[in-house]
N, C-alpha and C positions, 0 to 999 in steps of 0.2 A: 191382796196386791203382791205381785212377784217383782222383786228388784234383784237382778242378777240371779243367783240361785237360791235366794232367801225369801221366804214368805212372810209378809207383814200383815198381821191380823187387825181387823177393825176393833175399835174400843180398847186399844192398847197404846201407850205412848213409847216411842222409840227415840233413842239418842243418836243424833248425827254429830260426829266429832269434826271440828274444823281443822284442816291442815293446809295453811297458806304457804305456798312456795313463792313468796314475794319478799322484796327488800323494804316494802313500804306499807304493810298492813297497819291499820290504826292501833292494833294492840300488840305490843312486843311479844307477849306470851303466845301468839299464834304464828309467828314467823319462823319458817324452817326452809331457808333458801339454798340448801344444798341437799344432794340425795341421801347422804348418810344420816344427817340430822332428821330429814323428812321421814325416812324409814324407821329410825329409832322412835320418833313421835307416833308414827302410825302403829307400831307394835304396842307402844304404851296406851294409845287410844283403844285398842282392842282389849288389852288387859284390864283397862279401867271400866269396861262394860259397854262400850258404844256398839251400836247395831249397824252403823254405816260410817264411812269416811267421806268428807266433802273436800275435795282438793281445788284450790284456787290459784291461778297464776297471775291475776291482776287485781290489785287492790280496788275495791269499789267504795272506799270510805268517802265522806263528803270532800268535794274538791280534788278527787283523785285524777291522775293523769293517764289518759288512755295510752296503752301500748299496741304495737302491731300485733297481727295474728301470729306472724312468724315468731316474734319473741315470746309471745304466750305459749305457743306450741313448744318452743324450745325449753321453756320452763317446766311445763306440766307433763309432757309425754314420758320422759325418763322416770319421773316419780310415779306416775300411774302404773307403768310397767313394773316397776320395782315393788310397789305396794301390792299389786295383784299377785306377784310371785311370792311375797313374804307374809301377807296377811289375808286370812280367810274372811273377808268382809266385802260386801258390795261397795263399790266406789262411785261417788257422785263427782261430777266435774262442773265446778262453778264458772259458766262462760255464757256470754250472750252472742258469740260469734259462731256462725255455721261451720266455717272451715276449721275452727279450733275443735268444735263439737265432733266433726267428722273424724278428725285424726285421734281425738280422745277415745272415741268409740272403737276405733281400730286397735287401740292400745288396751282395751278392755274396760272402758268406762260402762257403768250399768245404768246410770241415771244423769241426765243433763239438767242442771240447776240454773235457770235463765232468769237473771234479775230483771229482764225487760218482757218476760212472758210472751216470747215469740215475736214481739213487735219491733225489735231493733233490726233484726236481719231476716228478710223475707224467705231466706232458704233454710232457716233453723227448723221450722216445723217439719219440712220435708226430710231433712237429715234424720231427725228423731223418728219420724214415721217409717222411713225405709229401713232403719236399724231395729225398729221395734223395741226400743229402750224406753225406760220410764222418763218422765220429765216433771220438773217442779216449775210451775208458772207463777212468778211473783208479781204483785201489783207494783207498778211504777208508771210514771208519766212525766212529761217535760215541763209540766206547770203544776201550780198548786191552786188553780181556780176551780174550786168545787162549788156547785150549787146546792147539793145535799150530799155531805161528805161520805157517809157510809153507803148510801145507795149508789153514788157515783163510783165508789170503789168497787162495789159489787158489779156494776154494769161494766167497768173496765176489765174486771176478771172474766166476765161473760164473753167479752170480745176476745180475750186470750183463748178461752175454751173453743169458741167458734173457729178461730185460726187453726187450732189443734185438729178439730173435727174435719175442717176442710182439707187438711193435708193427709188425713187418714190415721191420725193418732187416736187410739182406742181409749174409752173412758177409764179402763182399769190401768192405764198407764199415766194418768194425770194426778198430780199433787197441786194444791193451791197454797200460796204464801201471801198473807195480807201486806206484806212489804213494810214492816215496821222500819222507820228510819229513812224511807225513800219517798220523796215528794209529799212529805208530811211534817208539820211542826209538832212540838211536844204534845200539845192538847190532842191533836188528831191521832198521834201514835197511841196515846192512852185510849182514846175513843175506839180505835180499830181493835185494840186488844180486848176491850170490854165487849166488842161486838163479834168475838169469835164464834158464838153460836149461829149467828147469821151466816158467816162464812161457811161453817159446817153444814148449814141447811141447803147449801148449794150442791151437795151430794158427793163431794170429793174429800179424800184425805187432806188434812190441813197441817202445814209446817209453819211453826212459829220460830222466828229468828230474832231474838232480842239480846243476845249475849253481850253484855258490857257496853251496849249501845248508848248514844247520847240521851235517850229518853230516861234512862236510869240515872245517868249523870246530872241531867237537868232537874229532875225531881228531887234528888238527894243532894245535889250540889257537891258532887265528888269526882275525882279523876277516874279514868278508866281502870286504873290499877286497883281501885277500891270498890268496884261495882258488882262483886260476885254475889253478895247477899241480896242486892236489889234484882239481879238477874234470876237468882233462884226463886225469889218471890214471884216474878212474872212467869217463870217456867212452871211453877206450881199451879198458878192460875190457868196457864195453858193446858196442863195436864188435866185438871178438874173440869175444864171445858172442852175436852175431847180432841185436843191437838194431837195428831198421830205421831208427829215428829217435832223434836225440839233441836235446833241447830245451835250448838254451844262450843265454847272454848274449854270450858272446865267440865270435862267428861265425868270424872269420878264423882264429884259432888251432885251432878244432876242425876246420875244413875241411882245414887242413894236417895235422893229427894223423891224421884219417881217411885221407887220401891216402897218407901214409907207411905206415900200417899196411897198406893195400891193396896197395901196391907190394911189401912184404915177403911178404905171404901168397901172392902169385903163385907164389913159389918153395917153398912148403910142400908 
């Protein structure tokens, strides 16, 4: 898979570093709401070993307040342009709005990370297809009324894939995200993580995003500031179950963990 100018190989786990340019992200350690601090962090993300930077202009934490497309564009565009100038890494834009995606792509975005899997904005799939950029399609829904949770999740993801295909998005541009923390309770979050092999069997690269999320806090009964160890454990599980991407706040620690796992499995 090619994202920007970088080739991402199958059977390898890559680190996506989170760079939120919002004043209200759920975790203080990921907020960089001015250009200078955002660029400083982007450079640090690269130095710590990340393979891609994910820029977000609207917090999607539980209970988040939606902002206008204009405000989101105003937040992310200067940062995307500056990161593309200063840091030689592919850039992902975390948005579910087609007009934000369009402007982000013009500014140099290489991947659109859509938490609604193309289902929120009917124009999103066409924006991505026309630009021929990669996309990450996350599982999400407006309700938690599952009949058979894992099968329903897979069927929901298949609907996202069909939307992509109908718009002309090629298979080699698609990544799937099981959507940990979205339209799922704690047990369902754990169950979908345990079912990563079934998501992998759909035939697309998988991104796992669990960094400091409530599933870690609820299991361990700890605040978000103390969730690094639990996050690393889930990241290691994802790595061992062939997640191609880990989306994380703590880049250095995950790069080291993945390297250690890869050294061990050479002998397996």
